[in-house]
C-alpha positions in Angstrom: 0.0 0.0 0.0 3.0 2.3 0.4 4.0 2.7 -3.3 2.1 3.6 -6.4 1.8 1.2 -9.3 1.8 2.2 -13.0 -2.0 2.2 -13.1 -2.1 4.7 -10.2 0.2 7.1 -12.1 -1.8 6.8 -15.3 -5.0 7.6 -13.5 -3.4 10.6 -11.8 -2.1 11.8 -15.2 -5.5 11.5 -16.8 -7.2 13.4 -14.0 -4.5 16.2 -14.2 -5.0 16.5 -18.0 -8.8 16.6 -17.5 -8.6 19.3 -14.8 -6.0 21.6 -16.3 -6.2 20.9 -20.0 -3.3 20.4 -22.4 -2.8 24.1 -23.2 -2.2 25.0 -19.6 0.1 22.0 -19.0 2.1 22.9 -22.2 2.4 26.5 -21.0 3.5 25.4 -17.5 6.1 23.0 -19.1 7.5 25.8 -21.2 7.7 28.1 -18.2 9.4 25.5 -16.2 11.9 24.8 -19.0 12.8 28.4 -19.4 13.2 28.8 -15.6 15.6 25.8 -15.6 17.6 27.3 -18.5 17.9 30.7 -16.8 19.0 29.0 -13.6 21.7 27.1 -15.4 22.9 30.2 -17.2 23.1 32.0 -13.8 25.1 29.2 -12.3 27.6 29.4 -15.2 27.9 33.1 -14.8 28.5 32.6 -11.1 31.3 30.0 -11.8 33.1 32.4 -14.2 32.8 35.2 -11.7 34.2 32.9 -8.9 37.1 32.0 -11.2 37.9 35.7 -11.7 37.3 36.6 -8.1 40.7 35.5 -6.6 42.5 37.9 -9.0 40.3 40.8 -7.9 40.6 39.9 -4.2 44.4 39.8 -4.5 44.6 43.2 -6.0 42.1 44.6 -3.4 44.1 43.1 -0.5 47.3 44.7 -1.8 45.6 48.1 -2.1 44.2 47.8 1.5 47.6 46.7 2.9 49.3 49.7 1.2 46.7 52.1 2.5 47.0 50.6 6.0 50.8 51.1 6.0 50.3 54.7 4.9 47.9 55.3 7.8 50.3 53.8 10.3 53.1 56.2 9.3 
C-alpha cells in the first residue's frame, strides 16, 4: 500500500489532464523549461565570476595593505 503502481500514475495523469487541459500544461512546461535554462545560465555566470574573483581579491588586498601602511606612518 506504500507505493504507487503504473496504473495509479496513469489515473493521476488522466485526472490532471482533464482538470488543467493540455494548453495550460504545455504552457507550464514551457515556463518550467525556461526557468531551468535561466538557472543554469546564472550558475555558469557565477562560476566564471568565482574563477575571476581570486585575482580581484588579491589586487584589493594589496591596495588595502598599502593604505594601512600609509595610515600607520
